[in-house]
N, C-alpha and C positions, 0 to 999 in steps of 0.2 A: 585176660589174666596179666597181672603185674609181675614183672621180674624184680628180684631183689638187686639193689644197686650197691656196689662197693664204693663208698665215697673216695677211698684211696685210689681207685682206678680212674676216677673223674679228674683227679689232680695231675698236673704235668710234671711233677717232681720225680727224680730218679728213686729216692728212698723216702719213705714216709717219716723216718726219724729226722729228716731235714726240715720238716714243716713246723714253723713256729706260729703261724697265724692263718686263719681261714675267715674270710668275709664272703658270705654267700647270700645273694639276693634271690629268694625263691619265687619272685614274681614270674608268673607264667610257667612255673615248673611244678610238677607233681610226680613224685617217684618214691619208691620204697627203698629204705636203707637197711643194709645188713646189720645185725646186732653187734658185729665185731668191727664196724667201720673205723673206729678210733683206736683200735687195739695197738697198732704199731706207731702211732703218732706220739712218741714218748716225750718230745720237746714242745708239744703244742701248748702255747700260753694264751692265745687269743682265739676264741671261737665265737663268731657272730653270724647267726643264721636269722635272716629277717626278710620281710616282704615289704617292698616299697609301693606296691600296688594292691590295694585290698578289694578291687572291683571283681576279682575272680577267685575261685578256690585254688590255692596253691600251697606248696610246702613239702616237707619231708615226712614220710610216714615210716613208722617203725613197727610193722606188723608182728615181728618176733621179738620185740623189746630192744633194749640197749644194754649190752653186757658191761661196758665200762666207759669212763671218761678219763682223759689223761690227768695224771697226778700234778703236772706243772701248770695247769690252767690258772690264769690270773683273772681273765674275763670270760664269763659264760653268759652269753646273750643269745637266747634261743626263743624267738617269737613263734607262737603256735606250736610249742613243744607238745607232741601228741600223747605222751605217757602220763600216768597218774603219779609217778615218783621218779626221782633220779636213781641211777644204779646204786644199790646198797653198798658196794665196795668203793664208791667214789670218795676219795680223800680230798676234801676241799680246803686243806691247810693254806694253800697259796692264793685262794680266791680273794680278789679285791672288789669285784663287781659281779653280782648275780642278777640278771634281768631275764625273767621268764614271763614276759607279758603275753597276754592272750593264750596262755597255756592251758593244758588239761590237768595240770598238777593238782593233786589233792593234798599231798604232803611231800616234804623234801626227802626225808630219810628218818631212820630210827636213831636215837642216841645223839651224842654231841659230836658234831663233825665240822662245824664251820670255823673258819679261820679268824684269828685275832686281827687279820689284815682287812677283813670285809668292811667296806665303807658304804657300799650301795647295794640295796636289796629291793628289787622292783617286781611286782606281780600285777601290773595294771591289766585290767579286764580279764584276769584269771579268776573266774567266778567259782571255781571248784576248790580252791585252796582252803583247807580248814585246819591244818596242823603244821606248825613250824616248831621243830624241836629246839633244844637248848642252843643258843646262839653265842656262847661265850668263848670257848677254847677248843683247840684241836690237840690231839696227841702228838707229841714230838716223836720223830722217827730216829 
C-alpha cells in the first residue's frame, strides 16, 4: 500500500512560503503526492518535475487529485503529469512557459485562463490532449 507524500515535508526549508523554485528529477522515484502539496507555497514561481532516465517507471502520482497550483507560477514544467486536467481554480496569469510533455492531460481547463505572458506551450508526446481553451487573456485581479 502506498502512503501519501506531502511534498512540503520532502523539502528542507523552514517555511513553504520561502520556496520560489522546485526542480525535481523523478528518475528512480515513484510516490504518491497529497492533493494539497502546493497549498502553502505561495511564492513558488518555478516548478519543474522531470525524468532524466526513461528506462524505468518513475514519477509522482496524484491518486486523490491536485487541489491547487500556486498563483505566482511563471514556469510549469511537469513531465508525466498524471491527471486529465489542471486544477480548475489554477489562475495562470503569470505563466510564461507551460510544458506538460508525456502527460495524461486531456484538457487544460474550462474558460479563458491563460496569461498574456505565455510564450511557450509544449505537449510533446501527450497523446490524450484534445481541448485547449481560449488562449488570449486572463482576468486582472
